[in-house]
C-alpha positions in Angstrom: -7.9 -32.8 41.6 -5.4 -31.4 44.2 -7.0 -29.6 47.3 -4.2 -26.7 46.9 -5.7 -25.8 43.6 -9.7 -25.5 44.9 -8.8 -22.9 47.3 -6.9 -21.4 44.9 -9.6 -21.3 42.4 -12.3 -19.6 44.4 -10.4 -16.3 44.7 -9.0 -16.2 41.2 -13.2 -17.2 39.9 -14.2 -14.5 42.2 -12.1 -12.2 40.9 -14.8 -12.2 38.4 -17.5 -9.4 39.2 -20.7 -9.7 40.4 -22.3 -8.1 37.7 -20.2 -10.3 34.9 -17.0 -11.1 33.3 -13.9 -8.7 34.3 -13.5 -5.9 31.8 -11.1 -6.7 29.4 -11.9 -10.7 29.7 -10.7 -11.9 26.0 -13.3 -13.1 23.5 -12.6 -14.4 20.4 -12.4 -11.9 17.4 -14.9 -11.9 15.1 -16.7 -9.8 12.2 -20.3 -8.6 12.0 -21.1 -9.4 8.4 -25.0 -8.8 8.4 -27.6 -8.1 11.0 -30.8 -9.6 10.4 -33.4 -7.8 13.6 -31.1 -8.5 16.6 -29.9 -11.7 15.2 -26.0 -11.1 14.1 -24.0 -13.2 10.9 -20.7 -13.4 12.4 -17.9 -14.4 10.8 -15.1 -16.6 12.8 -11.6 -17.0 12.6 -9.9 -20.5 13.1 -9.9 -20.4 17.2 -9.0 -22.8 20.1 -11.4 -24.0 22.2 -10.7 -27.1 25.2 -13.6 -29.2 25.9 -15.0 -32.3 27.3 -17.7 -34.5 27.3 -19.8 -34.6 30.1 -22.8 -36.6 30.8 -26.2 -35.5 32.3 -28.5 -32.8 31.8 -27.7 -29.5 30.2 -27.7 -27.0 33.1 -25.8 -30.2 35.1 -23.3 -30.6 32.5 -22.4 -27.3 32.0 -21.9 -27.1 36.2 -19.7 -30.2 35.9 -17.0 -29.0 33.3 -16.6 -25.6 34.7 -14.7 -26.6 37.5 -11.8 -29.1 35.2 -11.9 -26.1 32.4 -10.9 -23.9 35.1 -8.3 -26.0 36.9 -6.5 -26.2 33.9 -6.4 -22.7 32.5 -5.7 -22.2 35.8 -2.2 -24.0 36.2 -3.1 -27.8 35.8 -1.6 -28.1 32.3 1.8 -29.5 30.8 3.7 -26.2 31.9 2.2 -25.3 35.0 1.0 -22.3 33.3 -2.1 -19.8 34.1 -3.5 -19.5 30.5 -6.0 -17.2 31.4 -10.0 -16.6 31.6 -11.5 -16.3 28.4 -15.4 -15.6 27.8 -17.7 -17.5 26.3 -17.8 -21.1 28.0 -19.2 -23.0 25.1 -22.1 -25.8 25.2 -23.2 -27.9 22.9 -25.0 -30.8 22.1 -22.7 -34.1 21.5 -23.4 -37.5 20.6 -25.5 -40.0 22.6 -23.9 -43.0 24.5 -24.0 -45.5 21.4 -25.5 -43.7 18.2 -24.8 -41.0 16.2 -27.7 -38.6 16.3 -26.8 -35.5 18.5 -28.9 -35.0 21.4 -31.4 -32.7 21.3 -31.3 -29.3 23.1 -34.6 -29.5 24.5 -34.6 -32.4 26.3 -33.3 -35.4 28.6 -30.1 -36.3 29.3 -27.4 -37.0 26.9 -23.6 -35.8 25.9 -22.5 -32.3 25.9 -19.2 -30.4 25.2 -18.5 -27.9 27.4 -15.3 -25.6 26.5 -13.5 -22.6 26.8 -12.0 -20.8 23.9 -8.2 -20.5 24.2 -6.6 -16.9 23.6 -5.6 -15.6 20.4 -1.6 -15.8 21.3 -2.2 -19.7 22.0 -1.3 -22.0 18.4 -2.1 -25.7 18.1 2.1 -25.8 18.9 2.8 -23.7 22.2 -0.8 -23.9 24.0 0.4 -26.0 26.9 -1.3 -29.3 27.4 -4.2 -30.5 30.1 -2.7 -32.6 32.6 -6.5 -33.6 32.6 -6.9 -36.6 30.0 -11.2 -35.7 29.9 -9.8 -32.2 28.3 -9.1 -32.1 24.8 -8.0 -29.6 22.3 -9.4 -28.7 19.4 -9.1 -25.7 16.3 -12.3 -24.6 15.4 -12.7 -24.0 11.6 -13.3 -20.9 9.9 -16.9 -20.4 10.3 -19.9 -17.9 9.9 -22.4 -18.4 12.7 -25.6 -16.3 13.5 -26.2 -15.6 16.8 -29.0 -13.9 18.9 -28.4 -12.8 22.4 -30.2 -13.3 25.6 -30.2 -11.9 29.4 -31.7 -13.7 32.5 -30.6 -17.0 33.9 -29.4 -19.1 30.7 -31.8 -22.4 31.9 -32.3 -25.1 29.2 -35.2 -23.7 28.5 -34.5 -20.1 28.1 -31.8 -21.9 25.3 -34.7 -23.4 23.4 -36.6 -20.9 23.6 -33.8 -18.3 22.3 -32.6 -21.3 19.7 -36.4 -21.4 18.0 -36.4 -17.9 17.7 -33.1 -17.2 16.0 -34.5 -20.6 13.5 -37.1 -18.4 12.7 -35.7 -15.1 12.3 -33.7 -17.0 9.7 -36.5 -18.2 7.8 -36.7 -16.1 4.5 -33.1 -14.7 4.6 -30.4 -15.2 2.5 -28.9 -17.4 5.1 -29.5 -21.3 6.1 -28.7 -23.1 9.2 -25.6 -25.4 8.2 -24.7 -27.6 11.4 -26.4 -27.9 15.1 -27.1 -25.1 17.7 -25.2 -24.6 20.3 -25.0 -21.8 23.1 -22.2 -19.6 24.7 -22.3 -18.5 28.3 -20.4 -15.2 29.6 -20.6 -14.6 33.0 -20.0 -16.5 36.1 -23.2 -18.3 37.9 -23.2 -15.1 40.5 -23.7 -12.3 38.0 -27.1 -10.5 38.8 -29.5 -12.7 36.3 -30.6 -9.2 34.3 -27.4 -8.4 33.5 -25.9 -11.4 32.0 -25.2 -11.9 28.5 -25.6 -15.5 26.5 -26.1 -16.5 23.2 -27.3 -18.8 21.0 -25.9 -19.8 17.5 -26.2 -22.0 14.9 -23.6 -22.2 12.1 -24.9 -20.6 8.1 -24.4 -20.7 4.9 -25.7 -18.2 2.0 -28.7 -19.8 0.0 
C-alpha cells in the first residue's frame, strides 16, 4: 500500500467514534420476517460485497484483511473514488487449502472470507474495481438469515458461543439452517467493548 494512503487511512478510520460506528453509517437493507426470542429472521435483497480470503486464525484474519479493504473503499480503486464506509464487516469460514470442507468456526488456522458490503447506490457495472488483486467483488443473492446479536469483545470464543446459541434457538422452530454460519462486526476495534455490536448469522429456509 502506498505510504501516503496509510497515513490518510488513520484519521479517516479514527473518524468512527470510539463508542462505535459513526451515526448514519449505511448498512444493507433488510426486513425482519419473524422474531424467535432474541433471534431475528431477516430477509436481505441482493447486495454487493468486496472481500478477500485470508489464511490464519479467526481473529488475525479479520485484522489482516481490514486495511486492504479499507484502502479500496478510500480510493485504491479503478476510479480513485472514495466509496464510503459501510457496516458490518463480514467474516465467514472459507475452504481449507487443498480441501473442499469449510473450516469450523471453532478451531485452528484456516481460510476466511472477510468483506465490506458496498453502498446500495452501486451496481456490478458502476462499482469501481479494486487495484489490489486479492480483493474480489461478489454479488450475494437475496436470502433469509437467522441473526443473533452479541456485545463485548468479538473473540472466536464469543462467536462460537453465540453461534451455538443461535442454532439452539432455531431447534423446534419452522426455520432450519440452509448453509454455514458467519459473523458480522459493526464497530472499529477501539470501540468500548460493552457498546460493541456484533452478530452471528446462519442462512435459513422454512421447514
